[in-house]
LOMI-505916 format. One record per residue (C-alpha): residue number from 0; residue in one letter; x, y, z. Coordinates in Angstrom, 2 decimals. Layout:
<atoms>
[atom NUM, "A", [X, Y, Z]];
...
</atoms>
This chain:
<atoms>
[atom 0, "M", [107.86, 123.51, 106.19]];
[atom 1, "R", [107.02, 125.72, 103.23]];
[atom 2, "D", [110.13, 124.39, 101.49]];
[atom 3, "L", [108.92, 120.80, 101.85]];
[atom 4, "D", [105.52, 121.78, 100.45]];
[atom 5, "L", [107.23, 123.30, 97.42]];
[atom 6, "L", [109.35, 120.18, 97.00]];
[atom 7, "N", [106.22, 118.03, 97.18]];
[atom 8, "E", [104.52, 120.11, 94.51]];
[atom 9, "Y", [107.60, 119.88, 92.29]];
[atom 10, "L", [107.70, 116.10, 92.66]];
[atom 11, "V", [104.01, 115.78, 91.79]];
[atom 12, "R", [104.51, 117.83, 88.65]];
[atom 13, "L", [107.68, 115.99, 87.70]];
[atom 14, "R", [105.87, 112.67, 88.11]];
[atom 15, "Q", [103.02, 113.85, 85.89]];
[atom 16, "E", [105.52, 115.06, 83.29]];
[atom 17, "R", [107.33, 111.72, 83.23]];
[atom 18, "L", [104.06, 109.78, 82.95]];
[atom 19, "Q", [102.91, 112.04, 80.12]];
[atom 20, "T", [106.21, 111.49, 78.33]];
[atom 21, "A", [105.85, 107.72, 78.74]];
[atom 22, "H", [102.30, 107.91, 77.40]];
[atom 23, "N", [103.37, 109.96, 74.39]];
[atom 24, "Q", [106.13, 107.48, 73.64]];
[atom 25, "A", [103.72, 104.57, 73.96]];
[atom 26, "I", [101.38, 106.00, 71.34]];
[atom 27, "A", [104.18, 107.03, 68.97]];
[atom 28, "N", [104.55, 105.30, 65.62]];
[atom 29, "E", [107.70, 103.50, 66.75]];
[atom 30, "P", [107.51, 103.28, 70.55]];
[atom 31, "S", [110.67, 102.37, 72.42]];
[atom 32, "L", [109.84, 100.01, 75.23]];
[atom 33, "L", [113.08, 100.91, 77.01]];
[atom 34, "E", [112.30, 104.64, 76.98]];
[atom 35, "I", [108.76, 104.01, 78.19]];
[atom 36, "R", [110.03, 101.88, 81.05]];
[atom 37, "V", [112.65, 104.46, 82.02]];
[atom 38, "C", [110.03, 107.22, 82.20]];
[atom 39, "A", [107.74, 104.99, 84.25]];
[atom 40, "R", [110.58, 104.21, 86.67]];
[atom 41, "E", [111.38, 107.90, 86.99]];
[atom 42, "A", [107.73, 108.58, 87.83]];
[atom 43, "E", [107.81, 105.81, 90.43]];
[atom 44, "L", [110.97, 107.28, 91.95]];
[atom 45, "C", [109.27, 110.69, 92.23]];
[atom 46, "T", [106.44, 109.03, 94.14]];
[atom 47, "R", [108.85, 107.28, 96.52]];
[atom 48, "I", [110.76, 110.49, 97.19]];
[atom 49, "R", [107.53, 112.39, 97.77]];
[atom 50, "E", [106.39, 109.78, 100.30]];
[atom 51, "A", [109.72, 110.10, 102.11]];
[atom 52, "V", [109.37, 113.89, 102.22]];
[atom 53, "V", [105.92, 113.51, 103.77]];
[atom 54, "V", [107.39, 111.28, 106.49]];
[atom 55, "L", [110.22, 113.78, 107.04]];
[atom 56, "A", [107.74, 116.63, 107.46]];
[atom 57, "R", [105.62, 114.71, 109.97]];
[atom 58, "D", [108.27, 112.91, 112.00]];
[atom 59, "P", [112.01, 113.43, 111.40]];
[atom 60, "G", [112.84, 110.63, 113.83]];
[atom 61, "K", [110.75, 108.13, 111.88]];
[atom 62, "F", [112.35, 109.39, 108.66]];
[atom 63, "L", [115.81, 108.66, 110.09]];
[atom 64, "Q", [114.77, 105.17, 111.18]];
[atom 65, "E", [112.97, 104.29, 107.97]];
[atom 66, "F", [115.11, 105.85, 105.28]];
[atom 67, "L", [118.55, 106.33, 106.85]];
[atom 68, "P", [119.19, 103.26, 108.99]];
</atoms>
């Protein structure tokens, strides 16, 4: 389970990094809407993966049913 905790921590930090990048791009002199959206989607994906890892840690059977039908 320690491995899953480390993965969770990594995903939290990666999400924060992507959101910070999107924020920095948004306040730039010439912001690129596409780049901002990509970073936001990456942050959202980190959240979804993290939620799946939590389910896997608690109940592998539920993980299989929910994420690997």
